[in-house]
N, CA, C and O atoms as CSV, one atom per row, in Angstrom:
chain,resi,resn,atom,element,x,y,z
A,1,UNK,N,N,130.207,68.424,17.247
A,1,UNK,CA,C,130.022,67.875,15.698
A,1,UNK,C,C,128.763,66.953,15.620
A,1,UNK,O,O,128.581,66.089,16.478
A,2,UNK,N,N,128.085,67.101,14.809
A,2,UNK,CA,C,126.762,66.372,14.535
A,2,UNK,C,C,127.281,65.183,14.109
A,2,UNK,O,O,128.275,65.129,13.385
A,3,UNK,N,N,126.555,64.018,14.587
A,3,UNK,CA,C,126.776,62.660,14.136
A,3,UNK,C,C,125.547,62.331,13.549
A,3,UNK,O,O,124.497,62.424,14.184
A,4,UNK,N,N,125.607,61.877,12.143
A,4,UNK,CA,C,124.188,61.863,11.416
A,4,UNK,C,C,124.082,60.448,11.341
A,4,UNK,O,O,125.075,59.767,11.596
A,5,UNK,N,N,122.927,59.882,11.002
A,5,UNK,CA,C,122.444,58.461,10.651
A,5,UNK,C,C,123.471,57.909,9.785
A,5,UNK,O,O,123.840,56.755,10.001
A,6,UNK,N,N,124.094,58.722,8.629
A,6,UNK,CA,C,124.971,58.062,7.607
A,6,UNK,C,C,126.349,57.908,8.684
A,6,UNK,O,O,126.903,56.812,8.766
A,7,UNK,N,N,126.771,58.910,9.370
A,7,UNK,CA,C,127.874,58.545,10.229
A,7,UNK,C,C,127.815,57.368,11.059
A,7,UNK,O,O,128.787,56.646,11.280
A,8,UNK,N,N,126.573,57.178,11.546
A,8,UNK,CA,C,126.412,55.917,12.415
A,8,UNK,C,C,126.682,54.602,11.546
A,8,UNK,O,O,127.331,53.647,11.975
A,9,UNK,N,N,126.179,54.658,10.432
A,9,UNK,CA,C,126.296,53.460,9.527
A,9,UNK,C,C,127.842,53.367,9.228
A,9,UNK,O,O,128.266,52.215,9.322
A,10,UNK,N,N,128.754,54.293,8.898
A,10,UNK,CA,C,129.973,53.995,8.966
A,10,UNK,C,C,130.795,53.654,10.185
A,10,UNK,O,O,131.741,52.867,10.152
A,11,UNK,N,N,130.411,54.243,11.181
A,11,UNK,CA,C,130.903,53.843,12.518
A,11,UNK,C,C,130.624,52.435,12.845
A,11,UNK,O,O,131.491,51.763,13.404
A,12,UNK,N,N,129.374,51.895,12.508
A,12,UNK,CA,C,128.727,50.802,12.695
A,12,UNK,C,C,129.378,49.480,11.905
A,12,UNK,O,O,129.204,48.347,12.352
A,13,UNK,N,N,130.226,49.761,10.558
A,13,UNK,CA,C,130.719,48.896,9.754
A,13,UNK,C,C,132.138,48.554,10.140
A,13,UNK,O,O,132.761,47.721,9.482
A,14,UNK,N,N,132.657,49.144,11.148
A,14,UNK,CA,C,133.997,49.095,11.688
A,14,UNK,C,C,134.101,47.491,12.198
A,14,UNK,O,O,133.121,46.938,12.698
A,15,UNK,N,N,135.201,46.903,12.045
A,15,UNK,CA,C,135.377,45.365,12.466
A,15,UNK,C,C,135.395,45.118,13.982
A,15,UNK,O,O,135.046,44.018,14.412
A,16,UNK,N,N,135.749,46.003,14.727
A,16,UNK,CA,C,135.641,45.890,16.150
A,16,UNK,C,C,134.061,45.767,16.341
A,16,UNK,O,O,133.645,44.741,16.878
A,17,UNK,N,N,133.193,46.707,15.953
A,17,UNK,CA,C,131.903,46.687,16.427
A,17,UNK,C,C,131.181,45.426,15.799
A,17,UNK,O,O,130.385,44.772,16.473
A,18,UNK,N,N,131.446,45.142,14.648
A,18,UNK,CA,C,130.798,43.891,13.674
A,18,UNK,C,C,131.129,42.595,14.629
A,18,UNK,O,O,130.220,41.852,14.999
A,19,UNK,N,N,132.668,42.353,15.045
A,19,UNK,CA,C,132.980,41.375,15.758
A,19,UNK,C,C,132.291,41.076,17.132
A,19,UNK,O,O,132.032,39.949,17.551
A,20,UNK,N,N,131.986,42.493,17.892
A,20,UNK,CA,C,131.315,42.368,19.198
A,20,UNK,C,C,129.884,42.355,19.318
A,20,UNK,O,O,129.275,41.824,20.247
A,21,UNK,N,N,129.258,43.091,18.133
A,21,UNK,CA,C,128.038,43.046,18.129
A,21,UNK,C,C,127.486,44.288,18.517
A,21,UNK,O,O,126.309,44.303,18.876
A,22,UNK,N,N,128.257,45.508,18.500
A,22,UNK,CA,C,127.896,46.975,18.911
A,22,UNK,C,C,127.444,47.537,17.777
A,22,UNK,O,O,127.913,47.311,16.661
A,23,UNK,N,N,126.273,48.488,18.094
A,23,UNK,CA,C,125.809,49.334,17.250
A,23,UNK,C,C,125.480,50.840,17.649
A,23,UNK,O,O,124.623,51.069,18.503
A,24,UNK,N,N,126.081,51.722,17.101
A,24,UNK,CA,C,125.778,52.974,17.620
A,24,UNK,C,C,124.500,53.415,17.049
A,24,UNK,O,O,124.350,53.469,15.828
A,25,UNK,N,N,123.414,53.786,18.018
A,25,UNK,CA,C,122.183,54.246,17.559
A,25,UNK,C,C,122.074,55.757,17.340
A,25,UNK,O,O,121.543,56.167,16.308
A,26,UNK,N,N,122.532,56.576,18.228
A,26,UNK,CA,C,122.288,57.933,18.197
A,26,UNK,C,C,123.536,58.530,18.910
A,26,UNK,O,O,124.058,57.939,19.854
A,27,UNK,N,N,124.013,59.751,18.421
A,27,UNK,CA,C,125.001,60.441,19.402
A,27,UNK,C,C,124.849,61.990,18.941
A,27,UNK,O,O,125.203,62.404,17.837
A,28,UNK,N,N,124.244,62.809,20.003
A,28,UNK,CA,C,124.115,64.224,19.606
A,28,UNK,C,C,124.124,64.923,20.869
A,28,UNK,O,O,124.032,64.197,21.859
A,29,UNK,N,N,124.226,66.342,21.087
A,29,UNK,CA,C,124.293,67.078,22.265
A,29,UNK,C,C,124.911,66.689,23.381
A,29,UNK,O,O,124.481,67.121,24.451
A,30,UNK,N,N,125.993,65.833,23.362
A,30,UNK,CA,C,126.479,65.082,24.679
A,30,UNK,C,C,125.975,64.077,25.233
A,30,UNK,O,O,126.226,63.705,26.380
A,31,UNK,N,N,125.051,63.439,24.280
A,31,UNK,CA,C,124.453,61.962,24.757
A,31,UNK,C,C,124.527,60.855,23.551
A,31,UNK,O,O,124.318,61.118,22.367
A,32,UNK,N,N,124.787,59.867,23.956
A,32,UNK,CA,C,124.859,58.548,22.792
A,32,UNK,C,C,124.173,57.436,23.422
A,32,UNK,O,O,124.277,57.152,24.615
A,33,UNK,N,N,123.498,56.846,22.607
A,33,UNK,CA,C,123.062,55.482,22.717
A,33,UNK,C,C,123.326,54.366,21.791
A,33,UNK,O,O,123.332,54.538,20.572
A,34,UNK,N,N,123.546,53.218,22.350
A,34,UNK,CA,C,124.198,52.159,21.422
A,34,UNK,C,C,123.595,50.810,22.021
A,34,UNK,O,O,122.993,50.824,23.094
A,35,UNK,N,N,123.755,49.823,21.394
A,35,UNK,CA,C,123.197,48.560,21.716
A,35,UNK,C,C,124.362,47.428,21.663
A,35,UNK,O,O,125.402,47.603,21.027
A,36,UNK,N,N,124.128,46.463,22.264
A,36,UNK,CA,C,124.964,45.262,22.035
A,36,UNK,C,C,124.139,44.009,21.912
A,36,UNK,O,O,123.413,43.623,22.828
A,37,UNK,N,N,124.284,43.281,20.573
A,37,UNK,CA,C,123.733,41.993,20.403
A,37,UNK,C,C,124.622,41.044,20.353
A,37,UNK,O,O,124.720,40.450,19.279
A,38,UNK,N,N,125.598,40.597,21.600
A,38,UNK,CA,C,126.688,39.647,21.428
A,38,UNK,C,C,126.525,38.373,20.719
A,38,UNK,O,O,125.553,37.643,20.913
A,39,UNK,N,N,127.517,38.091,19.860
A,39,UNK,CA,C,127.564,36.622,19.159
A,39,UNK,C,C,128.341,35.831,20.183
A,39,UNK,O,O,129.085,36.342,21.020
A,40,UNK,N,N,128.108,34.554,20.047
A,40,UNK,CA,C,128.689,33.633,20.964
A,40,UNK,C,C,130.125,33.585,21.157
A,40,UNK,O,O,130.549,33.050,22.181
A,41,UNK,N,N,130.886,34.048,20.355
A,41,UNK,CA,C,132.372,34.101,20.292
A,41,UNK,C,C,132.756,35.309,21.384
A,41,UNK,O,O,133.889,35.390,21.860
A,42,UNK,N,N,131.864,36.079,21.667
A,42,UNK,CA,C,132.229,37.183,22.773
A,42,UNK,C,C,131.710,36.796,24.323
A,42,UNK,O,O,131.894,37.566,25.267
A,43,UNK,N,N,131.100,35.623,24.444
A,43,UNK,CA,C,130.309,35.088,25.433
A,43,UNK,C,C,131.225,33.926,25.976
A,43,UNK,O,O,131.206,32.732,25.675
A,44,UNK,N,N,132.073,34.641,26.903
A,44,UNK,CA,C,133.214,33.666,27.544
A,44,UNK,C,C,133.356,34.036,28.778
A,44,UNK,O,O,133.204,35.257,28.826
A,45,UNK,N,N,133.599,33.539,29.933
A,45,UNK,CA,C,133.588,31.874,29.981
A,45,UNK,C,C,132.404,31.322,30.135
A,45,UNK,O,O,132.302,30.099,30.230
A,46,UNK,N,N,131.189,32.255,30.188
A,46,UNK,CA,C,130.002,31.570,30.359
A,46,UNK,C,C,129.017,31.715,29.084
A,46,UNK,O,O,128.809,32.837,28.623
A,47,UNK,N,N,128.452,30.642,28.557
A,47,UNK,CA,C,127.754,30.658,27.101
A,47,UNK,C,C,126.485,31.786,27.514
A,47,UNK,O,O,125.922,31.816,28.608
A,48,UNK,N,N,126.226,32.604,26.460
A,48,UNK,CA,C,125.153,33.380,26.483
A,48,UNK,C,C,125.408,34.734,27.489
A,48,UNK,O,O,124.495,35.533,27.695
A,49,UNK,N,N,126.656,34.881,28.041
A,49,UNK,CA,C,126.984,36.037,28.972
A,49,UNK,C,C,128.279,36.690,28.342
A,49,UNK,O,O,129.369,36.122,28.420
A,50,UNK,N,N,128.126,37.791,27.777
A,50,UNK,CA,C,129.309,38.594,27.316
A,50,UNK,C,C,130.309,38.884,28.353
A,50,UNK,O,O,129.950,39.265,29.467
A,51,UNK,N,N,131.541,38.725,28.046
A,51,UNK,CA,C,132.715,38.942,29.064
A,51,UNK,C,C,132.646,40.628,29.230
A,51,UNK,O,O,132.505,41.523,28.397
A,52,UNK,N,N,132.792,40.633,30.529
A,52,UNK,CA,C,132.892,42.109,31.086
A,52,UNK,C,C,133.724,43.110,30.236
A,52,UNK,O,O,133.471,44.314,30.280
A,53,UNK,N,N,134.680,42.623,29.492
A,53,UNK,CA,C,135.455,43.369,28.699
A,53,UNK,C,C,134.660,43.918,27.391
A,53,UNK,O,O,134.958,44.990,26.863
A,54,UNK,N,N,133.833,43.248,27.020
A,54,UNK,CA,C,132.803,43.518,26.030
A,54,UNK,C,C,132.065,44.797,26.322
A,54,UNK,O,O,132.019,45.778,25.579
A,55,UNK,N,N,131.342,44.626,27.815
A,55,UNK,CA,C,130.672,45.447,28.239
A,55,UNK,C,C,131.322,46.952,28.690
A,55,UNK,O,O,130.747,48.024,28.876
A,56,UNK,N,N,132.687,46.606,28.783
A,56,UNK,CA,C,133.493,47.874,29.131
A,56,UNK,C,C,133.661,48.564,27.885
A,56,UNK,O,O,133.413,49.769,27.824
A,57,UNK,N,N,134.102,47.846,26.772
A,57,UNK,CA,C,134.306,48.440,25.357
A,57,UNK,C,C,132.902,49.197,25.118
A,57,UNK,O,O,132.857,50.400,24.858
A,58,UNK,N,N,131.919,48.492,25.215
A,58,UNK,CA,C,130.667,49.134,24.748
A,58,UNK,C,C,130.281,50.539,25.617
A,58,UNK,O,O,129.720,51.479,25.054
A,59,UNK,N,N,130.570,50.567,26.756
A,59,UNK,CA,C,130.544,51.689,27.629
A,59,UNK,C,C,131.344,52.595,27.211
A,59,UNK,O,O,130.859,53.706,26.996
A,60,UNK,N,N,132.600,52.404,27.009
A,60,UNK,CA,C,133.871,53.157,26.856
A,60,UNK,C,C,133.623,53.897,25.458
A,60,UNK,O,O,133.684,55.127,25.447
A,61,UNK,N,N,133.350,53.207,24.293
A,61,UNK,CA,C,133.030,53.853,23.005
A,61,UNK,C,C,131.673,54.649,22.866
A,61,UNK,O,O,131.617,55.597,22.083
A,62,UNK,N,N,130.520,54.251,23.659
A,62,UNK,CA,C,129.480,55.003,23.656
A,62,UNK,C,C,129.598,56.333,24.326
A,62,UNK,O,O,129.091,57.367,23.891
A,63,UNK,N,N,130.397,56.213,25.559
A,63,UNK,CA,C,130.817,57.570,26.165
A,63,UNK,C,C,131.518,58.368,25.236
A,63,UNK,O,O,131.175,59.539,25.075
A,64,UNK,N,N,132.517,57.847,24.566
A,64,UNK,CA,C,133.441,58.615,23.478
A,64,UNK,C,C,132.564,59.372,22.503
A,64,UNK,O,O,132.717,60.590,22.407
A,65,UNK,N,N,131.702,58.775,21.809
A,65,UNK,CA,C,130.597,59.212,20.996
A,65,UNK,C,C,129.993,60.420,21.306
A,65,UNK,O,O,129.903,61.391,20.555
A,66,UNK,N,N,129.468,60.295,22.754
A,66,UNK,CA,C,128.908,61.278,23.643
A,66,UNK,C,C,129.717,62.671,23.495
A,66,UNK,O,O,129.197,63.767,23.290
A,67,UNK,N,N,130.901,62.439,23.620
A,67,UNK,CA,C,131.827,63.680,23.898
A,67,UNK,C,C,132.025,64.057,22.368
A,67,UNK,O,O,131.848,65.222,22.011
A,68,UNK,N,N,132.325,63.249,21.631
A,68,UNK,CA,C,132.657,63.644,20.042
A,68,UNK,C,C,131.475,64.472,19.562
A,68,UNK,O,O,131.590,65.488,18.877
A,69,UNK,N,N,130.236,63.905,20.015
A,69,UNK,CA,C,129.107,64.807,19.475
A,69,UNK,C,C,129.059,66.501,19.802
A,69,UNK,O,O,128.326,67.316,19.242
A,70,UNK,N,N,129.914,66.731,20.719
A,70,UNK,CA,C,129.803,68.160,21.261
A,70,UNK,C,C,131.245,68.866,20.778
A,70,UNK,O,O,131.540,69.988,21.189
A,71,UNK,N,N,132.126,68.107,19.863
A,71,UNK,CA,C,133.277,68.734,19.733
A,71,UNK,C,C,133.254,69.429,18.288
A,71,UNK,O,O,132.536,69.051,17.362
A,72,UNK,N,N,134.252,70.622,18.235
A,72,UNK,CA,C,134.324,71.486,17.137
A,72,UNK,C,C,135.069,70.366,15.883
A,72,UNK,O,O,135.676,69.355,16.235
A,73,UNK,N,N,134.915,70.706,14.602
A,73,UNK,CA,C,135.721,70.002,13.530
A,73,UNK,C,C,137.092,69.902,13.906
A,73,UNK,O,O,137.514,70.748,14.694
A,74,UNK,N,N,138.028,68.826,13.393
A,74,UNK,CA,C,139.409,68.922,14.013
A,74,UNK,C,C,139.775,68.348,15.390
A,74,UNK,O,O,140.897,67.915,15.655
A,75,UNK,N,N,138.545,68.383,16.405
A,75,UNK,CA,C,138.954,67.635,17.623
A,75,UNK,C,C,138.468,66.261,17.841
A,75,UNK,O,O,137.635,65.739,17.101
A,76,UNK,N,N,138.999,65.676,18.869
A,76,UNK,CA,C,138.680,64.438,19.111
A,76,UNK,C,C,139.105,64.111,20.726
A,76,UNK,O,O,139.681,64.848,21.526
A,77,UNK,N,N,138.671,62.918,20.874
A,77,UNK,CA,C,138.919,62.646,22.418
A,77,UNK,C,C,139.568,61.377,22.668
A,77,UNK,O,O,139.678,60.556,21.757
A,78,UNK,N,N,139.983,61.165,23.770
A,78,UNK,CA,C,140.675,60.039,24.446
A,78,UNK,C,C,140.333,59.752,25.826
A,78,UNK,O,O,140.258,60.621,26.694
A,79,UNK,N,N,140.134,58.557,26.005
A,79,UNK,CA,C,139.962,58.139,27.533
A,79,UNK,C,C,140.986,58.287,28.372
A,79,UNK,O,O,142.056,57.766,28.059
A,80,UNK,N,N,140.876,59.017,29.597
A,80,UNK,CA,C,141.909,59.130,30.547
A,80,UNK,C,C,141.545,57.989,31.503
A,80,UNK,O,O,142.299,57.016,31.495
A,81,UNK,N,N,140.606,57.983,32.234
A,81,UNK,CA,C,140.187,56.896,33.029
A,81,UNK,C,C,138.458,56.549,32.901
A,81,UNK,O,O,137.588,57.364,32.593
A,82,UNK,N,N,138.297,55.299,33.189
A,82,UNK,CA,C,137.047,54.696,33.028
A,82,UNK,C,C,136.727,53.811,34.298
A,82,UNK,O,O,137.417,52.796,34.391
A,83,UNK,N,N,135.851,54.018,35.228
A,83,UNK,CA,C,135.641,53.293,36.360
A,83,UNK,C,C,134.190,52.434,36.026
A,83,UNK,O,O,133.201,53.014,35.579
A,84,UNK,N,N,134.213,51.204,36.267
A,84,UNK,CA,C,132.837,50.497,35.812
A,84,UNK,C,C,132.604,49.569,36.681
A,84,UNK,O,O,133.521,48.841,37.061
A,85,UNK,N,N,131.245,49.426,37.176
A,85,UNK,CA,C,130.946,48.453,38.078
A,85,UNK,C,C,129.920,47.546,37.395
A,85,UNK,O,O,129.263,47.968,36.443
A,86,UNK,N,N,129.774,46.303,37.870
A,86,UNK,CA,C,128.817,45.371,37.144
A,86,UNK,C,C,128.164,44.598,38.304
A,86,UNK,O,O,128.693,43.645,38.876
A,87,UNK,N,N,126.981,45.104,38.582
A,87,UNK,CA,C,126.097,44.827,39.894
A,87,UNK,C,C,125.517,43.497,39.606
A,87,UNK,O,O,125.163,42.846,40.589
A,88,UNK,N,N,125.354,42.969,38.414
A,88,UNK,CA,C,124.633,41.545,38.332
A,88,UNK,C,C,125.307,40.988,37.049
A,88,UNK,O,O,125.836,41.714,36.208
A,89,UNK,N,N,125.251,39.830,36.984
A,89,UNK,CA,C,125.705,39.042,35.630
A,89,UNK,C,C,125.037,39.380,34.555
A,89,UNK,O,O,123.810,39.322,34.638
A,90,UNK,N,N,125.608,39.788,33.365
A,90,UNK,CA,C,124.787,40.307,31.908
A,90,UNK,C,C,124.407,38.978,31.278
A,90,UNK,O,O,125.053,38.382,30.417
A,91,UNK,N,N,123.082,38.546,31.926
A,91,UNK,CA,C,122.334,37.377,31.128
A,91,UNK,C,C,121.147,38.101,30.640
A,91,UNK,O,O,120.317,38.603,31.398
A,92,UNK,N,N,121.074,38.150,29.035
A,92,UNK,CA,C,120.088,38.891,28.455
A,92,UNK,C,C,120.356,38.606,26.880
A,92,UNK,O,O,121.430,38.274,26.378
A,93,UNK,N,N,119.364,38.776,26.355
A,93,UNK,CA,C,119.497,38.522,24.878
A,93,UNK,C,C,120.089,39.774,24.085
A,93,UNK,O,O,120.617,39.571,22.992
A,94,UNK,N,N,120.027,40.820,24.511
A,94,UNK,CA,C,120.593,41.875,24.083
A,94,UNK,C,C,120.663,43.159,25.401
A,94,UNK,O,O,120.154,43.058,26.518
A,95,UNK,N,N,121.487,44.390,24.831
A,95,UNK,CA,C,121.817,45.206,25.899
A,95,UNK,C,C,121.679,46.558,25.351
A,95,UNK,O,O,122.127,46.766,24.224
A,96,UNK,N,N,121.065,47.587,26.063
A,96,UNK,CA,C,121.324,48.908,25.634
A,96,UNK,C,C,122.140,49.890,26.594
A,96,UNK,O,O,122.004,50.040,27.808
A,97,UNK,N,N,122.926,50.445,25.815
A,97,UNK,CA,C,123.767,51.527,26.695
A,97,UNK,C,C,123.547,53.048,26.413
A,97,UNK,O,O,123.515,53.500,25.268
A,98,UNK,N,N,123.402,53.773,27.493
A,98,UNK,CA,C,123.127,55.297,27.406
A,98,UNK,C,C,124.093,55.868,28.271
A,98,UNK,O,O,124.470,55.386,29.339
A,99,UNK,N,N,124.589,57.253,27.585
A,99,UNK,CA,C,125.721,57.936,28.048
A,99,UNK,C,C,125.575,59.416,28.065
A,99,UNK,O,O,124.949,59.937,27.143
A,100,UNK,N,N,126.005,60.041,28.868
A,100,UNK,CA,C,125.705,61.620,28.889
A,100,UNK,C,C,126.971,62.359,29.490
A,100,UNK,O,O,127.494,62.033,30.556
A,101,UNK,N,N,127.368,63.317,28.735
A,101,UNK,CA,C,128.314,64.224,29.601
A,101,UNK,C,C,127.557,64.812,30.718
A,101,UNK,O,O,126.382,65.171,30.639
A,102,UNK,N,N,128.362,64.894,31.845
A,102,UNK,CA,C,127.943,65.580,33.095
A,102,UNK,C,C,128.554,66.797,33.176
A,102,UNK,O,O,127.918,67.791,33.525
A,103,UNK,N,N,129.952,66.846,32.837
A,103,UNK,CA,C,130.376,68.208,33.193
A,103,UNK,C,C,131.783,68.374,32.150
A,103,UNK,O,O,132.577,67.447,31.993
A,104,UNK,N,N,131.905,69.505,31.590
A,104,UNK,CA,C,132.950,69.741,30.831
A,104,UNK,C,C,133.860,71.070,31.220
A,104,UNK,O,O,133.344,72.183,31.317
A,105,UNK,N,N,135.045,70.868,31.399
A,105,UNK,CA,C,135.957,72.051,31.827
A,105,UNK,C,C,137.372,72.042,31.045
A,105,UNK,O,O,138.201,71.132,31.072
A,106,UNK,N,N,137.449,73.134,30.418
A,106,UNK,CA,C,138.590,73.068,29.461
A,106,UNK,C,C,138.648,71.815,28.359
A,106,UNK,O,O,137.848,71.555,27.460
A,107,UNK,N,N,139.802,71.172,28.724
A,107,UNK,CA,C,139.902,70.031,27.871
A,107,UNK,C,C,139.574,68.812,28.430
A,107,UNK,O,O,140.049,67.785,27.945
A,108,UNK,N,N,138.730,68.772,29.509
A,108,UNK,CA,C,138.492,67.585,30.025
A,108,UNK,C,C,136.805,67.448,29.866
A,108,UNK,O,O,136.106,68.456,29.758
A,109,UNK,N,N,136.262,66.128,29.867
A,109,UNK,CA,C,134.863,65.802,29.802
A,109,UNK,C,C,134.537,64.709,30.643
A,109,UNK,O,O,135.087,63.628,30.430
A,110,UNK,N,N,133.673,64.841,31.622
A,110,UNK,CA,C,133.275,63.745,32.702
A,110,UNK,C,C,131.874,63.487,32.057
A,110,UNK,O,O,130.986,64.291,31.776
A,111,UNK,N,N,131.936,62.139,31.906
A,111,UNK,CA,C,130.975,61.306,31.312
A,111,UNK,C,C,130.177,60.267,32.199
A,111,UNK,O,O,130.940,59.597,32.895
A,112,UNK,N,N,128.743,59.940,32.363
A,112,UNK,CA,C,128.311,58.838,32.876
A,112,UNK,C,C,127.828,58.052,31.870
A,112,UNK,O,O,127.751,58.501,30.727
A,113,UNK,N,N,127.405,56.649,32.210
A,113,UNK,CA,C,126.727,55.862,31.543
A,113,UNK,C,C,126.254,54.632,32.182
A,113,UNK,O,O,126.655,54.276,33.291
A,114,UNK,N,N,125.336,53.934,31.428
A,114,UNK,CA,C,124.785,52.661,32.069
A,114,UNK,C,C,124.483,51.713,30.960
A,114,UNK,O,O,124.113,52.066,29.840
A,115,UNK,N,N,124.663,50.503,31.346
A,115,UNK,CA,C,124.141,49.541,30.497
A,115,UNK,C,C,123.092,48.607,31.024
A,115,UNK,O,O,123.307,48.013,32.081
A,116,UNK,N,N,121.842,48.415,30.286
A,116,UNK,CA,C,120.572,47.634,30.778
A,116,UNK,C,C,120.558,46.402,29.919
A,116,UNK,O,O,120.957,46.448,28.756
A,117,UNK,N,N,120.077,45.230,30.508
A,117,UNK,CA,C,119.734,44.118,29.632
A,117,UNK,C,C,118.305,44.224,29.095
A,117,UNK,O,O,117.592,45.118,29.550
A,118,UNK,N,N,117.805,43.354,28.129
A,118,UNK,CA,C,116.484,43.545,27.566
A,118,UNK,C,C,115.507,43.522,28.684
A,118,UNK,O,O,114.393,43.993,28.454
A,119,UNK,N,N,115.733,43.099,29.722
A,119,UNK,CA,C,114.890,42.944,30.736
A,119,UNK,C,C,114.819,44.489,31.640
A,119,UNK,O,O,114.027,44.679,32.563
A,120,UNK,N,N,115.586,45.265,31.262
A,120,UNK,CA,C,115.973,46.694,31.799
A,120,UNK,C,C,116.646,46.675,33.174
A,120,UNK,O,O,116.605,47.645,33.931
A,121,UNK,N,N,117.271,45.515,33.464
A,121,UNK,CA,C,118.059,45.223,34.448
A,121,UNK,C,C,119.239,45.724,34.420
A,121,UNK,O,O,119.974,45.292,33.532
A,122,UNK,N,N,119.734,46.665,35.263
A,122,UNK,CA,C,121.358,47.384,35.200
A,122,UNK,C,C,122.155,46.293,35.484
A,122,UNK,O,O,122.111,45.577,36.484
A,123,UNK,N,N,123.148,46.195,34.187
A,123,UNK,CA,C,124.197,45.165,34.398
A,123,UNK,C,C,125.538,45.757,34.648
A,123,UNK,O,O,126.492,45.185,35.175
A,124,UNK,N,N,125.476,47.277,34.094
A,124,UNK,CA,C,126.851,48.116,34.262
A,124,UNK,C,C,126.695,49.440,34.369
A,124,UNK,O,O,125.822,49.992,33.699
A,125,UNK,N,N,127.440,50.098,35.149
A,125,UNK,CA,C,127.388,51.580,35.211
A,125,UNK,C,C,128.782,52.136,35.500
A,125,UNK,O,O,129.495,51.744,36.423
A,126,UNK,N,N,129.069,52.994,34.704
A,126,UNK,CA,C,130.424,53.633,34.945
A,126,UNK,C,C,130.509,55.312,34.741
A,126,UNK,O,O,129.646,56.065,34.291
A,127,UNK,N,N,131.740,55.590,35.189
A,127,UNK,CA,C,132.104,57.238,35.000
A,127,UNK,C,C,133.314,57.129,34.466
A,127,UNK,O,O,134.182,56.294,34.720
A,128,UNK,N,N,133.335,58.251,33.511
A,128,UNK,CA,C,134.657,58.301,32.711
A,128,UNK,C,C,135.214,59.752,32.654
A,128,UNK,O,O,134.344,60.596,32.870
A,129,UNK,N,N,136.437,60.230,32.419
A,129,UNK,CA,C,137.178,61.498,32.086
A,129,UNK,C,C,137.778,61.183,30.768
A,129,UNK,O,O,138.503,60.213,30.549
A,130,UNK,N,N,137.396,62.131,29.861
A,130,UNK,CA,C,138.155,62.112,28.540
A,130,UNK,C,C,138.809,63.218,28.344
A,130,UNK,O,O,138.449,64.163,29.046
A,131,UNK,N,N,139.792,63.425,27.495
A,131,UNK,CA,C,140.643,64.675,27.285
A,131,UNK,C,C,140.385,64.819,25.795
A,131,UNK,O,O,140.493,63.905,24.978
A,132,UNK,N,N,140.006,66.158,25.518
A,132,UNK,CA,C,139.932,66.563,24.279
A,132,UNK,C,C,141.225,66.726,23.705
A,132,UNK,O,O,142.177,66.979,24.443
A,133,UNK,N,N,141.376,66.607,22.434
A,133,UNK,CA,C,142.700,66.276,21.820
A,133,UNK,C,C,142.388,66.976,20.407
A,133,UNK,O,O,141.223,67.018,20.012
A,134,UNK,N,N,143.501,67.561,19.601
A,134,UNK,CA,C,143.609,67.773,18.223
A,134,UNK,C,C,144.009,66.606,17.682
A,134,UNK,O,O,144.952,65.962,18.142
A,135,UNK,N,N,143.303,66.241,16.639
A,135,UNK,CA,C,143.539,65.075,15.734
A,135,UNK,C,C,142.940,65.180,14.514
A,135,UNK,O,O,142.087,66.044,14.311
A,136,UNK,N,N,143.390,64.168,13.421
A,136,UNK,CA,C,142.527,64.112,12.067
A,136,UNK,C,C,141.061,64.013,12.337
A,136,UNK,O,O,140.699,63.432,13.361
A,137,UNK,N,N,140.179,64.525,11.514
A,137,UNK,CA,C,138.807,64.384,11.799
A,137,UNK,C,C,138.656,62.905,11.463
A,137,UNK,O,O,139.424,62.393,10.648
A,138,UNK,N,N,137.721,62.215,12.043
A,138,UNK,CA,C,137.058,60.836,11.954
A,138,UNK,C,C,136.325,60.719,10.585
A,138,UNK,O,O,136.399,59.721,9.869
A,139,UNK,N,N,135.652,61.775,10.310
A,139,UNK,CA,C,134.886,61.678,8.988
A,139,UNK,C,C,135.382,62.521,7.885
A,139,UNK,O,O,134.820,62.499,6.790
């Protein structure tokens, strides 16, 4: 399913993304890109450094949009498993997340992604498995 710029605007207006500072930039053809400009409320326990759970959410939701971008109308996806590594502390003014489907088999999608800081230093990398489900359309 194509995710248009107008769809991204609707997605970015949700309260979760607004609270965390996440913005979906693009999602198409099994790839998605988003950004995180964390507000001070999500930088805990260290000032200026978003909690790992915020980075986890950024990676998980961006991966899901990559999967969703290839689904037919009436299908959706849900995370089965997400493994994430944090090689260095996330000390940056902002972050970019890029994800891509690596393999799809039947009702499963295998996705990889990474998050880099504004200095392009890798702060998180992950692999996930998503199950394709039938659900009410998001849009």
